[in-house]
Every structure is written in C-alpha cells, then in structure tokens.
C-alpha positions as CSV (number, residue, x, y, z in Angstrom):
1,X,-4.8,-19.8,30.0
2,X,-5.6,-23.5,30.1
3,X,-2.9,-25.8,28.8
4,X,-5.3,-27.5,26.4
5,X,-6.1,-24.2,24.8
6,X,-2.5,-23.3,24.4
7,X,-1.9,-26.7,22.7
8,X,-5.0,-26.2,20.5
9,X,-3.6,-22.9,19.3
10,X,-0.3,-24.4,18.4
11,X,-2.1,-27.2,16.5
12,X,-4.6,-25.0,14.8
13,X,-7.4,-26.7,16.5
14,X,-10.2,-24.3,15.8
15,X,-13.0,-26.4,17.4
16,X,-11.3,-26.5,20.8
17,X,-10.5,-22.8,20.8
18,X,-14.1,-21.9,19.8
19,X,-15.4,-24.0,22.6
20,X,-13.2,-22.3,25.1
21,X,-14.2,-18.8,23.9
22,X,-17.9,-19.7,23.9
23,X,-17.4,-20.9,27.5
24,X,-16.2,-17.5,28.6
25,X,-12.5,-17.6,27.6
26,X,-10.8,-14.2,27.0
27,X,-9.6,-13.8,23.4
28,X,-6.9,-11.5,24.7
29,X,-5.6,-13.9,27.4
30,X,-1.9,-14.6,27.6
31,X,0.2,-17.6,28.4
32,X,3.9,-18.1,29.2
33,X,6.1,-19.0,26.2
34,X,7.9,-22.1,27.3
35,X,10.3,-21.9,24.4
36,X,11.5,-18.3,25.2
37,X,13.5,-16.9,28.1
38,X,11.7,-16.7,31.5
39,X,9.2,-13.9,31.7
40,X,8.1,-13.9,28.1
41,X,4.4,-14.1,27.6
42,X,2.4,-14.5,24.4
43,X,-1.1,-13.6,23.3
44,X,-3.1,-16.1,21.2
45,X,-2.2,-14.2,18.0
46,X,1.5,-14.5,19.0
47,X,1.3,-18.2,19.8
48,X,-0.3,-19.5,16.7
49,X,2.4,-18.2,14.3
50,X,5.1,-20.1,16.3
51,X,3.7,-23.6,15.6
52,X,6.0,-26.2,14.1
53,X,3.3,-27.4,11.8
54,X,1.7,-24.3,10.3
55,X,-1.3,-25.1,8.0
56,X,-4.3,-23.5,6.6
57,X,-6.0,-24.2,9.9
58,X,-3.8,-21.6,11.5
59,X,-5.0,-19.0,9.0
60,X,-8.6,-19.8,9.8
61,X,-7.8,-19.6,13.5
62,X,-6.2,-16.2,13.0
63,X,-9.3,-15.0,11.2
64,X,-11.5,-16.3,14.0
65,X,-9.5,-14.7,16.8
66,X,-9.6,-11.3,15.0
67,X,-13.3,-11.6,14.4
68,X,-13.8,-12.4,18.1
69,X,-12.0,-9.2,19.0
70,X,-8.3,-10.2,19.5
71,X,-6.1,-7.2,19.9
72,X,-3.4,-7.5,17.2
73,X,-1.3,-4.8,19.0
74,X,-1.5,-6.2,22.5
75,X,1.9,-6.7,24.1
76,X,1.7,-8.2,27.6
77,X,2.5,-5.5,30.2
78,X,5.2,-7.7,31.9
79,X,6.5,-9.2,28.7
80,X,10.2,-9.7,28.6
81,X,10.9,-8.5,25.1
82,X,8.2,-6.1,24.2
83,X,7.6,-7.9,20.9
84,X,4.3,-7.6,19.0
85,X,2.5,-10.3,17.0
86,X,4.3,-9.0,13.9
87,X,7.7,-9.4,15.6
88,X,6.7,-13.0,16.4
89,X,6.1,-13.7,12.7
90,X,9.4,-12.1,11.6
91,X,11.3,-14.0,14.3
92,X,9.7,-17.3,13.5
93,X,10.2,-17.0,9.7
94,X,13.9,-16.7,10.3
95,X,14.1,-20.4,11.1
96,X,10.8,-21.8,9.9
97,X,11.9,-22.1,6.3
98,X,10.5,-21.1,3.0
99,X,7.9,-23.9,3.1
100,X,6.1,-22.1,5.9
101,X,6.3,-18.7,4.2
102,X,3.0,-18.8,2.4
103,X,1.1,-19.4,5.6
104,X,3.0,-16.8,7.5
105,X,2.5,-14.2,4.8
106,X,-1.3,-14.9,4.8
107,X,-1.4,-14.4,8.6
108,X,0.8,-11.3,8.5
109,X,-1.5,-9.9,5.9
110,X,-4.5,-10.5,8.2
111,X,-2.7,-8.8,11.1
112,X,-1.8,-5.8,9.0
113,X,-5.4,-5.5,7.6
114,X,-6.6,-5.7,11.2
115,X,-4.6,-2.6,12.1
116,X,-1.3,-4.1,13.4
117,X,1.3,-1.4,14.2
118,X,4.0,-2.1,11.6
119,X,6.3,0.4,13.4
120,X,6.0,-0.9,16.9
121,X,9.5,-1.3,18.5
122,X,10.4,-4.1,20.8
123,X,12.6,-3.5,23.9
124,X,15.7,-3.9,21.7
125,X,14.6,-0.9,19.6
126,X,13.7,-3.0,16.5
127,X,10.6,-2.5,14.4
128,X,9.4,-5.7,12.6
129,X,11.2,-4.4,9.5
130,X,14.4,-3.8,11.4
131,X,14.2,-7.4,12.8
132,X,13.7,-8.8,9.3
133,X,16.6,-7.0,7.7
134,X,19.2,-8.0,10.3
135,X,22.4,-9.9,9.3
136,X,21.4,-13.2,11.0
137,X,18.4,-13.5,8.6
138,X,20.4,-13.6,5.5
139,X,21.8,-17.1,5.9
140,X,20.5,-19.7,3.4
141,X,18.9,-19.2,0.1
142,X,15.4,-20.0,1.3
143,X,15.7,-17.7,4.2
144,X,16.9,-14.8,2.1
145,X,13.8,-15.2,-0.1
146,X,11.7,-15.0,3.1
147,X,13.3,-11.7,4.1
148,X,12.4,-10.1,0.8
149,X,8.8,-11.3,1.0
150,X,8.4,-10.1,4.6
151,X,10.1,-6.7,3.9
152,X,7.8,-6.2,0.9
153,X,4.6,-6.9,2.9
154,X,5.7,-4.7,5.8
155,X,6.6,-1.8,3.5
156,X,3.3,-2.1,1.7
157,X,1.6,-2.0,5.1
158,X,3.2,1.3,5.8
159,X,6.4,0.4,7.6
160,X,8.8,3.3,7.9
161,X,12.4,3.1,6.6
162,X,13.6,5.4,9.4
163,X,14.9,4.2,12.8
164,X,14.1,0.6,12.2
165,X,16.7,-0.5,14.7
166,X,17.2,2.1,17.4
167,X,18.0,5.3,15.4
168,X,19.4,3.5,12.4
169,X,17.5,3.5,9.0
170,X,16.8,0.4,6.9
171,X,19.7,1.2,4.6
172,X,22.2,1.0,7.4
173,X,20.9,-2.4,8.6
174,X,21.1,-3.7,5.1
175,X,24.6,-2.4,4.7
176,X,25.7,-4.3,7.9
177,X,24.4,-7.5,6.2
178,X,27.0,-7.1,3.5
179,X,29.6,-8.6,5.7
180,X,30.0,-11.7,3.5
181,X,30.6,-12.0,-0.3
182,X,27.6,-14.4,-0.4
183,X,25.2,-11.8,0.8
184,X,26.6,-9.0,-1.3
185,X,26.1,-11.0,-4.5
186,X,22.8,-12.6,-3.6
187,X,19.8,-11.8,-5.9
188,X,17.3,-11.6,-3.0
189,X,19.6,-9.3,-1.0
190,X,20.1,-7.1,-4.0
191,X,16.4,-7.0,-4.8
192,X,15.6,-6.1,-1.2
193,X,18.2,-3.3,-1.2
194,X,16.8,-2.0,-4.5
195,X,13.3,-2.1,-3.1
196,X,14.3,-0.1,-0.1
197,X,16.1,2.4,-2.3
198,X,13.2,2.8,-4.6
199,X,10.7,3.2,-1.8
200,X,12.9,5.8,-0.2
201,X,13.2,7.7,-3.5
202,X,9.4,7.5,-4.1
203,X,8.6,8.7,-0.5
204,X,6.3,5.8,0.3
205,X,5.4,2.3,-0.9
206,X,2.2,3.6,-2.4
207,X,4.0,6.1,-4.5
208,X,6.6,3.5,-5.5
209,X,3.8,1.1,-6.6
210,X,2.0,3.8,-8.6
211,X,5.0,4.8,-10.5
212,X,4.7,2.2,-13.3
213,X,1.0,3.2,-13.8
214,X,2.0,6.8,-14.1
215,X,4.6,5.9,-16.7
216,X,2.0,4.1,-18.7
217,X,-0.2,7.2,-18.5
218,X,2.6,9.4,-19.8
219,X,3.2,6.9,-22.6
220,X,-0.5,7.0,-23.5
221,X,-0.3,10.8,-23.7
222,X,2.6,10.5,-26.1
223,X,0.5,8.1,-28.3
224,X,-2.4,10.5,-28.2
225,X,-0.2,13.4,-29.4
226,X,1.3,11.3,-32.2
227,X,4.8,11.2,-30.6
228,X,4.7,7.4,-30.2
229,X,3.1,4.6,-32.2
230,X,2.9,0.8,-32.4
231,X,6.0,-0.7,-33.9
232,X,5.3,-3.7,-36.1
233,X,7.4,-6.6,-34.8
234,X,9.1,-9.0,-37.1
235,X,7.0,-11.8,-35.7
236,X,4.0,-10.0,-37.3
237,X,2.0,-10.5,-34.1
238,X,-0.5,-7.7,-33.6
239,X,-1.0,-5.9,-30.3
240,X,-3.9,-7.4,-28.5
241,X,-7.1,-5.5,-29.2
242,X,-7.7,-4.9,-25.4
243,X,-4.2,-3.3,-25.0
244,X,-4.6,-1.2,-28.2
245,X,-7.9,0.1,-26.9
246,X,-6.3,1.3,-23.7
247,X,-3.9,3.5,-25.7
248,X,-6.6,4.8,-28.1
249,X,-7.1,8.6,-27.9
250,X,-10.8,8.0,-27.5
251,X,-10.5,5.8,-24.4
252,X,-11.4,7.8,-21.3
253,X,-8.4,8.8,-19.1
254,X,-10.2,7.9,-15.9
255,X,-10.9,4.4,-17.1
256,X,-7.3,4.0,-18.3
257,X,-6.1,4.9,-14.8
258,X,-8.5,2.5,-13.1
259,X,-7.4,-0.4,-15.4
260,X,-3.7,0.4,-15.1
261,X,-4.1,0.3,-11.3
262,X,-4.8,-3.5,-11.5
263,X,-1.5,-4.1,-13.2
264,X,1.7,-3.3,-11.3
265,X,4.8,-4.7,-13.0
266,X,6.9,-4.2,-9.9
267,X,5.1,-6.6,-7.6
268,X,4.4,-8.9,-10.5
269,X,8.2,-9.1,-11.2
270,X,8.9,-9.8,-7.5
271,X,6.3,-12.5,-7.4
272,X,7.6,-14.3,-10.4
273,X,11.2,-14.1,-9.4
274,X,11.1,-14.7,-5.7
275,X,7.9,-16.5,-4.7
276,X,8.8,-19.6,-2.8
277,X,5.8,-21.5,-4.1
278,X,3.3,-21.1,-6.9
279,X,0.7,-19.5,-4.7
280,X,-1.0,-16.4,-5.9
281,X,-2.4,-15.6,-2.5
282,X,1.1,-14.9,-1.0
283,X,2.4,-12.7,-3.8
284,X,3.0,-9.0,-2.9
285,X,-0.5,-7.6,-2.6
286,X,-1.8,-5.8,-5.7
287,X,-0.2,-8.2,-8.2
288,X,-2.7,-9.9,-10.5
289,X,-2.0,-13.3,-12.1
290,X,-1.1,-11.9,-15.5
291,X,0.1,-8.7,-17.1
292,X,-0.9,-7.2,-20.4
293,X,1.2,-7.4,-23.5
294,X,3.7,-4.7,-24.1
295,X,3.1,-1.9,-26.6
296,X,6.2,-0.5,-28.0
C-alpha cells in the first residue's frame, strides 16, 4: 500500500483515500504496522482506529471503507498477532484516553453493524471482550470508564462470556483484576462486574436488556387487575398523562410493549453515570435521551 495512503488513513484524509480507491486501489489491502513488532500487518479498518488524532473524519472514513466493501473480519494471513479490527480498537482505547472514547465507540458500532466477529480470538486466545477486561486496562479512572463502555457495546453485539481468554470465562478475567484495593472498590469495575453477572443470569444481553420492559408489563397487569394503583405523592404532582395512559387497562398490550421497548432504564443508567462526555451517540445502543416518569 502506498505510504501516502497509509498516512491519509491515519489522518482521516477521506479525499486522498477516495482518489486512491477510484484509481484502482484495493480496499482490503494491508500495510506493515511500524508501531508494532515486526511481522504485524494492518488492514485499512485496523489502521484508522490507531490514529493519535481521532476525529469525526475517521468515522466518515470508516463508513466509506465499509461501503466500498472493506472486510471487517479480514486478518492478514501472515499477521503476527491474529488480531481483528475490533481487537485494534480495544487495544488502542487502553492508552488513547477517555477523550477518544466517543469516536472509538462510534467506529466500533459501525464495525459490529457491518458483521464484525465479536468472538474472534487473536493468537493469544483473547476475544475482544477478553482483551478489554484484562487487569492492565483497569489503571486510571478514565481508562476504567472506557473498559465499561467497550464491554457494554461488545456484549450488546453478541460477545460471549465464555472462554474470552483461552478457556477462561469473563468472570475469571474480572476476578484477576481485583488484585488492587483501588480496582476492587472502583465504581466502573463494580458496574462492569454487575453487568457481566446480570447478562450471565439473563442468558444473553438481549434478554438482560428486555428484563426492565417485562417488569413494566407485569406491573401494568397488576394495575389492570386492581392490585396496584397510583399513589398520590406529597408534592401533589400528577402522573403525566402519557404515562398514565400506558398503564390504563384500555391501552393495547401490543402498543405498550412497543413503547416500553424504547425505554430501557439499564442502558440509560449506565449512560448517565459512566459516559465520558455528554454525547448521546456514544451511549449504550438502545438508550433514548429521556425516560418516562415513574408510576408508583
């Protein structure tokens, strides 16, 4: 691959990359990674997430490459580490810092939507989730926040909790990270451990995410049978009409389920508590900007 194209990818220079592709360049071409040990090669999708100056241009470049047919699962045959594009994102976020997290999460989301294998193992036996949860990634408050965001997005994309590092499950990798008191008491680590435990108990991230909506549906059923009712608060504020309508016995069950599907308090809580910046586009997918008022 020409050096000027490699430079353009790192800089997010869409114009130069487009000109090269239009001139016959291969969107799945590879180049040697000068920053990695000898024998490690990267695809364009791998290279662009390792830029020191990630911007929205890199997001647009990722979209362009995928539209032009870039293989998000391509691993160079003679690559020295067997890492995928998702591995590259996980590895880079560990030292890129929380200010780069919004861009990396957008790009990771694009890769997963394009069919990236979230359970591909590198030559060390790590899936992207296994790499993210390792002890070395739990240093620094900003970095811990990154691990939680990455793990959430990978799990939502279908990452398994089993054999994430060789034959060891995610729970074991997290347990190894408890080597310091700082990690054991960190809110981001505890939230990540709780997320893993809840997803394990639910059987999948999808079932985990649907659980709050199911609870709301059960509550609606109690209201319909007269076993629950609105409690008048001392503030004398009324339940918003829209919320009251959802729990009205005459409101169709199918519509209630569809509306409830747009509000998931779990991702919403994670977004509010752990988002590194006020950017809705990098919140765990499925979380809307606001949640309805509570009916008690």
